[in-house]
C-alpha positions as CSV (number, residue, x, y, z in Angstrom):
1,M,0.0,0.0,0.0
2,R,2.8,2.4,0.9
3,N,4.4,1.9,-2.6
4,V,1.1,2.6,-4.2
5,L,0.7,5.8,-2.3
6,L,4.3,6.9,-3.1
7,L,3.7,6.2,-6.8
8,C,0.5,8.2,-6.7
9,M,2.2,11.2,-5.0
10,L,5.0,11.0,-7.5
11,A,2.6,11.0,-10.4
12,A,0.8,14.0,-9.0
13,V,4.1,16.0,-8.6
14,L,5.1,15.2,-12.2
15,T,1.7,16.2,-13.5
16,A,1.9,19.5,-11.6
17,F,5.4,20.2,-12.8
18,R,4.5,19.5,-16.4
19,S,1.5,21.8,-16.1
20,T,3.6,24.6,-14.6
21,S,6.2,24.2,-17.3
22,R,3.7,24.5,-20.0
23,T,2.1,27.6,-18.4
24,T,5.5,29.2,-18.0
25,A,6.5,28.4,-21.5
26,T,3.4,29.9,-23.0
27,Q,3.2,33.0,-20.8
28,A,4.0,36.3,-22.6
29,P,7.2,37.9,-21.5
30,V,7.0,40.8,-19.1
31,P,7.5,43.9,-21.2
32,D,9.6,45.7,-18.6
33,S,12.0,42.9,-18.5
34,I,12.5,42.9,-22.3
35,M,12.5,46.7,-22.8
36,P,12.4,48.6,-19.5
37,V,11.9,52.1,-21.1
38,R,9.4,52.4,-23.9
39,G,9.3,56.1,-24.3
40,F,7.9,59.1,-26.2
41,C,9.3,62.6,-26.1
42,I,7.3,65.6,-27.5
43,G,6.6,69.2,-26.9
44,A,4.0,70.0,-24.2
45,P,0.6,70.8,-25.8
46,R,-0.8,74.3,-26.0
47,K,-3.9,74.8,-23.8
48,A,-6.3,74.5,-26.7
49,A,-4.9,71.1,-27.6
50,L,-4.7,69.6,-24.1
51,D,-7.8,67.5,-24.3
52,D,-6.9,66.1,-27.7
53,F,-3.4,65.2,-26.5
54,I,-4.8,63.4,-23.5
55,K,-7.1,61.5,-25.8
56,F,-3.9,60.6,-27.9
57,I,-2.2,59.4,-24.7
58,K,-5.1,57.0,-23.9
59,E,-5.7,55.8,-27.4
60,E,-2.2,55.7,-29.0
61,L,0.4,55.6,-26.2
62,V,-1.3,53.4,-23.8
63,T,-2.3,50.8,-26.4
64,R,1.4,50.7,-27.5
65,K,2.5,50.1,-23.9
66,V,4.4,53.4,-23.7
67,N,5.6,53.7,-20.1
68,T,7.6,56.9,-20.3
69,L,6.5,60.3,-21.5
70,I,8.9,63.3,-21.7
71,L,7.2,66.6,-22.3
72,R,9.3,69.5,-23.4
73,V,7.7,72.2,-21.3
74,D,10.3,75.0,-21.3
75,Y,8.2,78.2,-20.7
76,N,4.8,76.7,-21.6
77,Y,3.8,76.7,-17.9
78,E,2.4,79.4,-15.6
79,Y,5.5,79.5,-13.3
80,E,4.8,81.1,-9.9
81,S,8.5,81.5,-9.0
82,Y,9.2,83.6,-12.1
83,P,5.9,84.6,-13.7
84,E,7.7,86.9,-16.2
85,L,9.1,83.8,-17.9
86,R,5.7,82.4,-18.8
87,E,4.7,82.1,-22.5
88,Q,1.4,83.6,-23.5
89,G,-1.4,81.1,-23.0
90,A,0.8,78.8,-21.0
91,L,-0.5,75.6,-19.2
92,S,-1.9,76.1,-15.7
93,K,-1.3,73.9,-12.7
94,A,-4.8,72.4,-13.3
95,D,-3.8,71.6,-16.9
96,I,-0.7,69.8,-15.8
97,K,-2.6,67.8,-13.2
98,K,-4.8,66.4,-15.9
99,L,-1.7,65.1,-17.6
100,V,-0.4,63.7,-14.3
101,Q,-3.7,61.9,-13.7
102,V,-3.9,60.2,-17.0
103,C,-0.3,59.1,-16.9
104,R,-0.6,57.8,-13.3
105,Q,-3.8,55.9,-14.2
106,N,-1.9,54.2,-17.1
107,K,1.4,53.7,-15.3
108,I,3.3,56.1,-17.5
109,N,6.4,57.8,-16.0
110,L,5.8,61.5,-16.8
111,I,9.0,63.6,-17.0
112,P,9.2,67.4,-17.7
113,Q,12.0,68.9,-19.7
114,L,13.4,72.4,-19.5
115,N,16.3,73.2,-21.8
116,L,19.3,74.1,-19.7
117,L,22.7,75.4,-20.6
118,G,22.2,75.4,-24.4
119,H,19.2,76.0,-26.6
120,Q,18.5,79.4,-25.0
121,S,17.6,80.7,-28.5
122,W,16.3,79.4,-31.7
123,A,16.8,80.9,-35.2
124,G,16.5,84.6,-34.8
125,Q,14.6,84.6,-31.5
126,T,16.1,84.6,-27.9
127,N,14.2,82.4,-25.5
128,N,12.6,83.7,-22.3
129,L,15.4,83.1,-19.8
130,L,18.0,85.3,-21.6
131,T,15.3,87.7,-22.7
132,K,14.4,88.4,-19.1
133,F,17.9,87.8,-17.6
134,P,20.3,89.0,-20.4
135,Q,23.1,89.1,-17.9
136,F,23.2,85.2,-18.0
137,D,24.2,85.2,-21.7
138,E,27.4,83.4,-22.4
139,T,27.9,85.5,-25.6
140,P,26.2,88.9,-25.2
141,W,28.4,90.3,-28.0
142,V,26.6,87.9,-30.5
143,K,23.5,89.7,-31.6
144,M,20.5,87.9,-32.9
145,P,20.1,88.3,-36.7
146,E,17.0,89.5,-38.5
147,K,17.3,86.6,-40.8
148,Y,19.0,83.5,-39.4
149,E,21.3,81.4,-41.7
150,W,23.7,78.6,-41.0
151,P,26.6,78.7,-41.2
152,N,27.3,82.3,-40.0
153,A,30.3,84.3,-39.0
154,D,29.4,84.1,-35.3
155,G,29.0,80.4,-35.2
156,L,25.6,81.0,-33.8
157,Y,23.3,78.0,-33.6
158,C,21.7,78.5,-30.2
159,K,22.7,80.7,-27.4
160,S,23.8,79.3,-24.0
161,Y,23.7,80.7,-20.5
162,C,27.0,81.1,-18.7
163,P,27.3,78.1,-16.2
164,L,29.5,80.2,-13.9
165,H,27.3,83.2,-13.6
166,P,26.8,83.6,-9.8
167,E,23.0,84.1,-10.1
168,V,21.9,81.8,-12.9
169,H,21.2,78.8,-10.7
170,D,19.1,80.7,-8.3
171,V,16.6,81.0,-11.2
172,V,17.2,77.6,-12.8
173,F,16.8,75.6,-9.6
174,K,13.5,77.2,-8.8
175,L,12.2,76.5,-12.2
176,M,13.4,72.9,-12.0
177,D,11.8,72.4,-8.6
178,E,8.5,74.0,-9.6
179,L,8.2,71.7,-12.7
180,C,9.1,68.6,-10.8
181,D,6.6,69.4,-8.0
182,V,3.7,70.1,-10.3
183,F,4.5,67.1,-12.5
184,E,4.9,65.0,-9.3
185,S,8.0,63.5,-11.1
186,T,10.9,61.5,-9.8
187,A,13.0,62.6,-12.8
188,F,13.8,65.7,-14.8
189,H,15.2,66.2,-18.3
190,A,17.6,69.1,-18.7
191,G,18.2,68.9,-22.5
192,M,21.8,70.0,-22.7
193,D,22.2,69.0,-26.4
194,E,24.0,70.8,-29.1
195,V,25.9,73.1,-26.8
196,F,28.2,75.0,-29.1
197,Y,28.8,78.1,-26.9
198,I,30.6,77.1,-23.7
199,G,33.8,78.5,-22.2
200,E,34.0,81.3,-24.7
201,A,37.3,83.2,-24.6
202,K,35.6,86.6,-24.2
203,C,33.4,85.4,-21.3
204,P,34.8,87.1,-18.1
205,R,33.9,84.1,-15.9
206,C,34.6,80.9,-17.9
207,G,36.8,82.1,-20.7
208,G,39.9,79.9,-21.1
209,R,38.5,77.1,-18.8
210,D,38.3,73.5,-19.9
211,K,35.1,73.0,-21.8
212,A,34.7,69.4,-20.6
213,E,35.1,70.4,-17.0
214,L,32.6,73.3,-17.5
215,F,30.0,70.9,-19.1
216,A,30.6,68.2,-16.4
217,G,30.3,70.8,-13.7
218,E,26.9,71.9,-14.9
219,V,25.7,68.4,-15.2
220,S,26.9,67.6,-11.7
221,L,25.4,70.7,-10.2
222,L,22.0,70.0,-11.7
223,R,22.2,66.3,-10.8
224,N,23.1,67.1,-7.2
225,H,20.3,69.5,-6.8
226,L,17.8,67.0,-8.0
227,A,19.2,64.2,-5.9
228,E,18.5,66.2,-2.7
229,K,14.8,65.5,-3.4
230,G,15.3,62.0,-4.7
231,R,15.1,62.9,-8.3
232,N,17.2,61.7,-11.3
233,L,18.7,63.8,-14.1
234,W,18.2,62.8,-17.7
235,I,20.1,64.6,-20.6
236,W,20.7,64.1,-24.3
237,G,24.0,62.3,-25.0
238,D,25.6,64.1,-28.0
239,R,28.0,66.3,-26.0
240,L,29.6,63.3,-24.5
241,I,30.6,61.6,-27.8
242,D,33.9,62.5,-29.5
243,G,32.7,63.7,-32.9
244,K,36.1,63.6,-34.6
245,T,37.4,60.2,-33.5
246,T,34.0,58.6,-34.2
247,G,33.4,60.5,-37.4
248,I,29.9,61.3,-36.1
249,G,30.5,65.1,-36.4
250,M,29.4,68.2,-34.7
251,W,25.6,67.7,-34.4
252,E,25.2,64.2,-33.0
253,A,28.5,64.4,-31.2
254,S,31.0,67.1,-30.0
255,L,33.8,68.8,-31.8
256,N,34.4,71.4,-29.0
257,N,36.0,69.0,-26.5
258,T,33.0,68.6,-24.1
259,Y,33.1,64.8,-24.8
260,R,35.7,64.2,-22.1
261,A,33.0,65.1,-19.5
262,I,31.7,61.6,-19.8
263,D,34.4,60.5,-17.3
264,L,33.6,63.4,-14.9
265,I,29.8,63.2,-14.5
266,P,27.9,61.1,-11.9
267,K,27.0,57.6,-13.1
268,D,23.3,57.9,-12.2
269,V,22.7,60.4,-15.0
270,V,20.4,58.8,-17.6
271,I,21.6,59.4,-21.2
272,C,19.2,59.8,-24.1
273,D,21.3,58.8,-27.1
274,W,19.9,60.3,-30.3
275,H,21.0,59.4,-33.7
276,Y,19.0,60.4,-36.8
277,D,21.4,60.1,-39.7
278,R,22.9,56.7,-38.9
279,P,21.9,54.1,-36.3
280,D,25.3,54.3,-34.6
281,K,25.9,51.8,-31.9
282,T,27.0,54.3,-29.2
283,P,24.8,52.8,-26.5
284,V,27.7,50.4,-25.9
285,Y,30.0,53.3,-25.2
286,F,27.7,54.8,-22.7
287,A,27.0,51.5,-21.0
288,M,30.7,50.7,-20.7
289,K,31.2,54.1,-19.1
290,G,28.8,53.0,-16.4
291,L,25.8,55.1,-17.6
292,K,22.2,54.0,-18.3
293,V,21.3,54.7,-21.9
294,I,18.1,55.0,-24.0
295,T,18.3,54.9,-27.8
296,C,16.3,57.7,-29.5
297,P,15.2,57.6,-33.1
298,W,13.2,60.4,-34.9
299,R,12.0,60.1,-38.5
300,K,13.6,57.1,-40.2
301,P,11.5,53.9,-39.7
302,D,14.3,51.6,-41.0
303,F,16.7,53.0,-38.5
304,A,14.2,52.6,-35.7
305,T,13.9,48.9,-36.6
306,Q,17.6,48.5,-36.5
307,Q,17.9,50.3,-33.2
308,V,15.3,48.1,-31.6
309,K,17.1,45.0,-32.8
310,D,20.4,46.4,-31.5
311,M,18.9,47.3,-28.1
312,L,17.5,43.8,-27.7
313,E,20.8,42.2,-28.6
314,Y,22.7,44.5,-26.2
315,R,20.5,43.3,-23.4
316,A,20.5,39.7,-24.4
317,S,24.3,39.4,-24.8
318,S,25.5,41.5,-21.9
319,T,26.6,40.6,-18.4
320,P,23.9,41.2,-15.8
321,I,25.6,44.4,-14.7
322,M,25.8,45.8,-18.2
323,K,22.3,44.6,-19.2
324,D,20.6,47.0,-16.7
325,R,22.3,49.9,-18.3
326,Y,20.6,49.3,-21.7
327,Q,17.3,50.8,-20.7
328,G,15.3,50.8,-23.9
329,M,14.0,53.1,-26.7
330,M,12.3,56.5,-26.9
331,Q,10.7,58.1,-30.0
332,T,11.6,61.8,-30.3
333,V,9.2,64.3,-31.9
334,W,10.6,67.7,-32.8
335,S,7.3,69.5,-33.2
336,G,4.4,70.2,-30.8
337,P,1.7,67.6,-30.4
338,E,-0.7,69.6,-32.5
339,D,1.4,69.2,-35.7
340,F,2.3,65.6,-34.8
341,M,-1.4,64.6,-34.3
342,D,-2.5,66.4,-37.5
343,E,0.0,64.4,-39.5
344,Y,-0.6,61.2,-37.5
345,Y,-4.4,61.3,-38.1
346,G,-4.0,62.5,-41.7
347,R,-5.5,65.9,-41.2
348,K,-2.4,67.5,-42.7
349,Q,0.4,66.3,-45.0
350,P,4.1,66.6,-43.9
351,R,5.4,70.1,-44.5
352,P,7.5,70.9,-47.6
353,R,11.2,71.2,-47.0
354,E,12.8,74.5,-46.2
355,D,14.7,74.4,-49.5
356,G,11.4,74.3,-51.4
357,K,11.6,70.6,-52.4
358,P,8.6,68.3,-51.8
359,A,8.1,66.9,-48.3
360,D,9.7,63.5,-47.6
361,T,6.7,61.3,-47.1
362,V,8.8,58.2,-46.3
363,H,10.9,59.5,-43.5
364,T,8.4,61.1,-41.1
365,Q,8.3,61.1,-37.3
366,T,4.7,59.7,-37.4
367,K,5.8,56.7,-39.5
368,C,8.9,56.2,-37.3
369,F,6.7,56.2,-34.2
370,R,4.4,53.5,-35.7
371,Q,7.3,51.4,-36.8
372,L,9.3,51.8,-33.5
373,F,6.4,50.5,-31.4
374,T,5.5,47.8,-33.9
375,E,9.0,46.4,-33.4
376,I,9.0,46.9,-29.7
377,N,5.7,45.2,-29.2
378,K,6.7,42.3,-31.4
379,A,9.5,41.6,-28.9
380,T,7.4,42.1,-25.8
381,M,4.3,40.2,-26.7
């Protein structure tokens, strides 16, 4: 009788094991374990488009399992600390709370962005910080042209603030804190891409100083301020890549020696690594430097496909320590949500090129967005 009971128990255990094995084998993979960050970065909506954008979040981002949304706010918010910096018709606190609510309900990490250090102007227009605080300008002798052209004699792409001005961080820190508070965020994106003006010789404070040390100093200062309240700093990665040695050049990498800052910044800074003209494999570089990295496409669907494949391979073939540094993918959109949604829903066609040639209808940010998340969801289903 004892042998019969033992055989029955053994059979039950084997049956249970086989059942569990079949269930485990057929379960869909957990998306966060395959691609931890599935992100979308876009300008914050204007007040009139807020409800449409919230609808887009629910119907398009949530269904694609987007779990990170970066909104480029800049001065499209009714700041209380410096109300003079508000754009006309800026989003109110109540407007932001609507975005916070929909993202929380759908487990989306909502992160605000304010461009810091660089991108303090665009084309022929100075942005609000330097308009209201012109003393922060790194290059006050460079005047904004009536008609902007590139290249130009001043090397003007975008203005920067001087990172060593004794009063600039009094303003910047309050803006950062106010955005993080209203967004209820645990992270903040500071931009910091395409910084061409830094350590200029004629600047009375930082002229002649090491540009890498200046850049790293600003990154560290921002990071440390955020860390005091348990928040993480995110930045674009281009200034940390050697544009000459890699051949990547001055836009997606640095030719003014800021790239050496990669060895000087804290290792908990999250790098958003954008490449639009080639799907360069620089995430490996950032990961080997001890930094978490997210690959960011824009408008070329084929590149997005390759970049997803690369990110999956990085994670699959790395050591456990390195694997965690490859955080995932993020679609970048360099327009406001109004234009993006008009194109996405077919209400408007892509704009003609600035040189007068017809619009490129193959390489568009809406097609790249669709392709990117098609590829991500194939891997995480």
